[in-house]
N, C-alpha and C positions, 0 to 999 in steps of 0.2 A: 504493500500500500504506500502511495506517495506521501510526502510530509504534509501536504495540504488536504489529503482525502479524509473523509469522516468514516468512522466505523459503521458497519451495516446497521446495527441496532440504532445508532444515532441518526443515520440517514432516514430509516423507516419512521422514527419518531418525528423527525422534521417534516416528512411527507404527510404524516397523519395530521400534524398541526396545520399544515397548509390546506389540507382537505377540509378541516373544520373552519378555516378562515379563508374563504374563497376570495378571488379578486374583487375589488370594488365594482359596483355597477358601472360607474363612469370612468372608463379608460379611453374614451373618445375614439373608438374605432381603431385603436392601435393594437398590433400584436407585438411579440417580443422583438422580432427583427426590426420593426419600425421604431420601437422605443430605443433600441440601440442606435439607430440612425439619428434620432432626435437628440440623444445624449451626445453623440459624436458632433452634431452641429453646434450644440451649446459649448462644448469643450473647444472646438475650433475657434469660435468667436472669442472665448475667454483668452486662450493662449495667443491668438493673433493680436488682440488688443494689449496684452501685456508686452508684446514685442513693440507695439506702437508707442507705448509709454517709454520704453527703453530708447527707441529711435528718436523720439521727440527730445529726450534729455540730452542726446548726443548731437542734436542740431540737424538731423537728417530729415525731419519733418518740420516745415515752417508754418507760420500762421497759427491759426487756432486748431485745436485738436480736442474733441469731446468724446470721451470713452463711454461705452455702453455696458461696462462691467456691472453685473447685478441684475440686468434687465433681459437676459438672454431667453427667458421662457416666452416673452412676448414676441420677439422676432421669430423664434423657432416655431412656436405654436401657430402663429398667424400664417407664416409662409408655407407651412406644411399642409394648410387647408386650401391654398390657392391653386388654380390651374396655371400652366405656363402662359396662357394668353390673357390672364388678368393683369391689372396694372397696380403699381405701388409707387406712392410718392411720400416723401418724408422730410423731416427737418434736418438739422445739422449733425445730430447724433446718429450717424447713418452707417457706420462700418459693419456693425453686427447684423443689421437688417440686410445689407448688401450681400454679406456672406451667406446668410440664411436663404436668400433668394436664389443663390447659385452663381453669383459672380465670382470669378477666380480670385483666390487670395493673392496671387501674383499681380493681377491687374489692379486690385485695390491698393496693395502696398506700393506699387509703382506710382500710382496716382498720388498717394500720400507723400511720396518722395519727390513729386513734381517731375516725373520722368516720362519720356515719349511713349513707353509701353503701358502707361496707365490707362484706365478705362475712359478717361476724358483727355488722354494724350498729355497728361501733366499740367493741364490748364485749369483744372477744377479744384484739386486739393481735397483736404479732409471733409469739408462741408458740402462738397458738390459731386458726390459719386453718382454717375449716370451710366446706364447700360441699356441700349435699345433692344439688345437680343433677349433680355429677360423682362422687358417692359418696366424697368426700374427707372423712374423719372426724377431722381434726385431725392435727397441732398439739396436743401434750401436754407440759406442763412438768416433770412428775415423772419422773426417770430410770427407765426400765423400767416405769413405772406403766401404760402403755397396752398392753403386750404381752399381758396377760390379756384385754383388750378385743378384741384381734385374734382370740384363740382363741374368744371369744364370738361374733364375727361369723362365723367359720368354722363354729361350731356352728349358727348360724341358717341359713346357706346349706345345710348338710346336712339340717337339720330340715325345710326347705322343699323339699328334693329339687332344689336348683338346681345349676348347673354353673359358677357364678362362683368366683373365688378372692379371697382377701384378702391384700394385701401389707402387711407391717408393717416399717417402717424403725426402726432404733435404732442408737446408737453402741456401740463395743466395751466401754465401761464398764458398759453395762446387762447384760452377760453374767454379772456377779457379783451381780446383784440376785436376791433370792429369787423374786420374781414371774416372772422370766424362766424359771427352772427349772420352776416350777409350771405355767406356760402351755405350755411345750414338752412336758412330760410328758403333760398332758391332750390336747394336739393330736395327739400320736402315739397315745395310748391310744384315743382316740375317732375317729381317722382324719378329721381336719379339714383342709379345703383352704386352709391358710394358708402363705404364703411369708414366713419370717422372714429379714429382710435386715440383717446387721451391716455398718454403714458404718464400717469400721475406719480412722479417720484418725490413729490412734496416740496420741492424747492425750485423756484424759478431763479436761476443763478444762485445767489446767496439769500434770497428772500423766501421765507416760509410761506406756504399758501395761506396760513391764517392771517398774515400781515398784508396780503395782496388781494384777497378775494373775499368779498362780503359774505357770500354764501359758499362755504367750502364743499357743499354737496354739488359738485360740478355736473353730475349726471342729470340733475333737475332741469338743465338747459334743454334737454330733449323734449320736454313737455311743451316748451314755448314754441316749438316748431312742428308739433304734431308728429313726432318721431319716436320710434321705439328706442329706449335707452336701457343699457345694462351696465352694472358695476360688478366686477369680479376680481379675484385675487390674481394679480399679474405675475406672482412668483410660482403659481401652480400651472404647469404646462398643460395639464388636462383641462383645467377650467378655462384656460385661454382658447384651446382648440374647440371646446364645446360652444363657447360664447360666439367666437368668430364664425364657426360653422353655421350657427343659426342666422347670423347676419348675412352670410354669403347666400344662403338659400333664399332669404327674403329679397336680397338684391337681384338674384337671377330670376326668380319666379314672379315677384311682385313689382320689381323695379322700384323698391322703396329703400331709402337710406336708413342707416342705423348709427346711433352714437354709443360708443363703448368707452367706459372708464376701466383701465387696467391699473390697479393699485400696485405700485412697485417701489423700488428704492435703488438709487445708484450708489455703488460702493466707492466710487471715486469722486473727486471734486467736479464742479460744473464743467470745467475744462482743465487742461494740463497746467494752467496758471493758477488754479484754485486749490487751496488746502483741502485735504481729504476730511479733516476734522479739526476741532479746536477753535474755529472762528464762529460760524453761525450754527453749527451742530456739534454735539459733544461726541467724544470718543465712545462713551457708553452707549449712546443712541446708535451709532454706527455698528458697534459690535453686536448689539441686540438684533438689529436687522440682518446682519450677516449670518445669523443662525438660520435664516430662511433663504439662503442662497438657492436659486432655482436648480442649479446643477446638483447640489447636495440633496435637495428634495427628491429629484428624479432618481438619483443614485440610491437613496435610501429605499424608495419604493421598489426598485428593481432588486436590490439586495434582499429585502424582506421576502420577496417572492422567488428567490433563487434564479433570477434571470441573467445574472452575470457570473460567469465561471471564474475560477481562481486566476487572478492576474489579468482578467479581461479589461477591467477599467484602466489599469496601468498601460495596457497596450493601446487602447483608444486614446488615452491622454498623450502617450509618447508620439503617436501618429499626428495628433493635433500640434504638438510642439514642433515636430519635424516639418509640417506644412507651413507653420508660421516662420520658421527659420528659412525654409526654401523661398518663401515670398520675399523675405528680407534680402536674401542673396540675389534673387532675380531683380528686385528693384534697384539694388546697389549697382548692378551691372548694366542696367538699362541706360541709354543715353539721354542727355538733356534734350528737350524739344528744340528743333532748329529755329533760328531767329525768324525765318519767314512764316513759321506757324502762327506768329502773332496776328497775321491777317486772315487766317482760315477760320471757318466755323463762326464767322461774324454775321453773315447774311445768308439767307436761304435762297437757292436758285428758283426763279419763277418760270413756270411753264408757258406763260403768256408772252 
């Protein structure tokens, strides 16, 4: 018997215990193989962004850099419910979402490094990740500025009589922006298949939601626009999948928008220039929230149900680290954009 193997009597006892404690009813249409893929996606995002933090500290990434660490259940759960022909548009905390959508780690890291092989040819940077092949429409730096664009995408889908949906991510601070209200009003009035997702990590930059928003119950805004609203635990991958799945079905079949609040917590500062803790939030608060790390929660679930073999998590994690390092090496070797690229992608060619 190998060092990690359990005695037959102990294995039988564990199997009996599992038979008495069946899988929860809500596991969101996932089987073991899919849960491993979801875990792999979250770990890739985590290890990739840890590399981003290292690269930023070394000056390889310029400008702003907003990390997604702690919020990976949202990106992974949402993207796993979408079809390839659906659309995604987001704010500036976009690396994790781009990876979950299937954009190459190499292309994203090269973009962060400002290199020619980046997904926007080095001209977008951290806050402007775009990829037409996956219908990933950014990456937008103005708070709430992209929410009306999502309504426009929804209008285009309806105009062409399609059955796709458009998912729009933004932080809780954006719900106070005028463009947010205008976009939701039109989306409901015109019956547009848009899923508006509030990633409520409780802090707009360094300002707690209690200091910026008169009514902290942000999901109540759905009622003002005759729209279905749901608020769920954004650290629970299965809860995210269930909620987003309902909204997608509503968008495809009824052409109706949905407002979703996913309650989450970022484990890093607002951006790389922001302290992790000790300024506007305490170290104790951070550590308490880190106990609900979405990767840890999924791993615990799979471990309790014997879905990961001995050493399998380490192998998945090692693969994620290797992919992140490969992305770094690729980006470092990629050339700078040629000077004449300054004049490309400025205007669209007209057929008339």
